[in-house]
N, C-alpha and C positions, 0 to 999 in steps of 0.2 A: 538418473539422467544427467547429473552434474558432469560426468566424465565426457559427455558429448560436446561440452563447451570447449574441449581441447582439439576438436576436429575442425574441418573446414566449415566456415559459418556462412549461411545463405544471405546475409545482408550486405555483401560486398559492394553492390551498386548503390546502396543507400545507407551508408554507415553513419555512425555518430562520432567519427574521428574529429578531433579538435574541439569537442564539446565537453563540458563539465556537468556531471549529474550529482545532485544531492539526494541520497536515499536515506530516509528516516526509518527507524526500526529495522536496521539492516542485519542484525545479528542472527535472526532466526526466520524460519518460515518464508512467507512471501517476500518480505523485505530482503532477506538474504538472497533469494532467487533473483530478485530484480537487480541487485548489485552485481551478481555474477553475470547476468544476461546483458546488462547495459555495458559492462566492461568488455564483454566478448564482442559487442557491436561497435566498439571503438571508443566509447566515452571514458574520460577520466572520472573516477567515482570518488565522492566524499561520502563515506559510510558512517552513519551516526546510530548510536544505540547507547544504552546505559552500561553495558558490559564491555570493557576494553579488551579483555581476554578473548571474548567471542568475536570481536571485530578483528583482532589480530589473526585469528585462525581463518576468518573469512578472506582477508586480503591475501593470505598465503595461497589461496586457491584461485584468485582472480586472474584473468588473462590481462596481459599488458603491464605497464609500469606507470608510476606517478600517482597511484591511488592514495587516498588519505583516510585516516580514521578520526573520529571525534566522539569521545565519551560524553554523552549528553542526555540529561533527563528532560524530556519534552514538557513535563509539568512545571518546570522552572522557567517561566517565560523570560525572566531577566537573563538567564543563562542562554536561552535560545537567541535572544537579541545579540548578546555578546558574541556568540559563535557565528551567527550569520554575518555580522558586521565585518568579520575577518576573512570572509570567503572570496571576495572579489566577484567576478562575473560567473554566475551559474546559469546554464542554459536549460537544465532539466531538473525538476523537483518531483520526487515521489513522496507524497505525504502518507505516512503509514505508521501505525502504532498499535500496541496490543489493546484488545477490546476489554470492556468492563466485565465484571463477574456476572454470571447468569442469575436468574431468579425473576419472580413476578414483579412487575413494575411498582405495584402498591406496597411492596416490601421495602422499597428504597426511601431513604430520607432525602431531603434537599441536599444535604452535605455529600451524599453519594454521587451526585451529579458533578461535583466540582472537579475532581481529579481527571475523570475521563474527558470532560469538555475542555479542560486546559491542554491535555496532551494531544487531543485531536483538533478540535475546531480552533481554539485559541492559538495553539502552536502553528497550525497550518496558515491561519490568517496572518500571523506575525511574519512567518517566512515569506509568504507571497508578497505581502505589502513591502517588505524590505528588498526583495530580489527583482520584482517586476520592473522597476525603472532601468536596471542594468540590462535585463532581457530586451526591453524595448530599444535601448541604445545599441545593443548588439545585433538587433534585427531578427532575433529568434528566441522563442521560449516555449517550453512544454511543461505543463503541470499535470500530474496524474495522481488522483486520490484513491487509495485503497479503502473501500468502504464495505458494503455488504448487499446481498440480494434483498435484505430486509427493507430497503428503501422502496421496493415495489410490493413485496409480500412479507409483512412483519412475521417474525419467527417466534413461536411460543417460548415462554420462559427466559427470554433475554430482552425484557422490556426496556431497560436502560440503554442497551446497545441499539435497539431499534430506534429509540428516540434520538440518540446521538447521530446515527448514520443518516437519518432523515434530515437532520440539521446540516450535516456536511454536504449532502446532495443539493439542498436548496442554496447553501452558500456558494457552492461551485457553479450552479446554473446561473445564479445572479452575477457572479464574476465573469462568466462567459460572455455577458452582454456589456461588460465594462472594460475588460482588458484590451490592450493595444492589438491591432489586427494580426501582428506577427506572433502573438502569444496565444496558445491554446490551453484550455483546461478541460479535463475529462475525468470520469470516474471509472474504476474497475469494480465490479460487483462479484467477489468470489463466492462460490458455492461451498459445498463440503470439500474442504481441501486438507491434504495430508500434512497437518501442522501440529505443533504442541498445543496450540490454542484449542483446536478441535478436540484433542484428547482430553484436555482439562475440562472442556464443556461436557463431554460424555461422562467423565468421572463425577462431575457435579450433579448431573441428572441422575446418575446411578445412585448416588448417596441419598438423594431426595426421594426417589421413587422406588428403590429396591431392585430395579431392573439391572441386568448385567450390562457391562460396557459393550460386549459383543452384540447383544440384542438391540441395544440403542443404535449402534452403528449399522447393523443390518436393516433396521427400520428406516434410517436415513437413506441408505443406498437403494431401498426398495422403490423410492420415488425418483431415482436418478437414472435416466435412460442409458448412460454409459456404464452403469452398474459398478462403479468404482469411485474412489476418492480422486479428486483432481490433484495432479502433481504441481507443487508450487512453481516449477519452471514453466509449466503450461500457462500459468497466470502471468509469469514474467515475460513470456513471448508477446502476450497481448499488450502489456505495458510498453515494451520496447517498440512495438508497431506504432503505438500512439505517439511515441517520441521521435519517430523518424522525420526527416525533412519533408518527405512526401505526404505526411499526414496532416498538413496544415489546414485542410478543409474540414477536419473532424473536430468539432468544438461543442462543448456543453452536453456531451452524451454520457450515458451510463451503460457500459458494456459488461454484460454478464459473462463470467467464465465459470459456469456451474454445471457442466455436463448435461444441460437441458432440464434441470430440476424445476425451474420456474414454469408455471403454466400461463403466466401473463405474456402478452406480446411486447 
């Protein structure tokens, strides 16, 4: 689908021209798709990830000019503070980072929680706390957190991820009651999405259970009404919609992009 971003884009009436978007975890998967889509909608994108080479290849494919890259490890909160302090006014933040390893929750030690919580909750809180005042002064702010459908329906064998995503969702909902009226914060809940992360999870389950990766994937898709994996750009469209000027009344929601997998309302 990436080639479609070079064609005429449907957000002309409600573009993000003149706005700056910070996209975390932008080198791969959903983060990459968000960077591409936000750029195509008119935003100037600051793309952050640990791999500079992956970021360089991303910017080479992005629509428009003026985009920036920033090699950044979100687990290093001091580095996050230094990076954000140099950004100036940022109107849009996409909080996104790789999920923790799979496995039963009771297999985890307390130390296993540290890294994932730093790069998700701690980094997101640091970024929002630092950027919200300038958003308020600019009169516009959009914050979108990429979390998981597990905040509504916990997923077996990823207990640490379930715990972390639930914390992110509660943090976001709390902030939706505190942020300035011109700043919205919302969550995207991806389902089974065609990313390296999903492939790694399937491989991990295969090693643990002996089932083939194909059978694991087929089992997942058996419960998805669209009967296919979600394309990351489909998720990025939802993110972009939440960032548009006309989406200011959408606040504190968790929007699933899961092909109808969840059974809850």
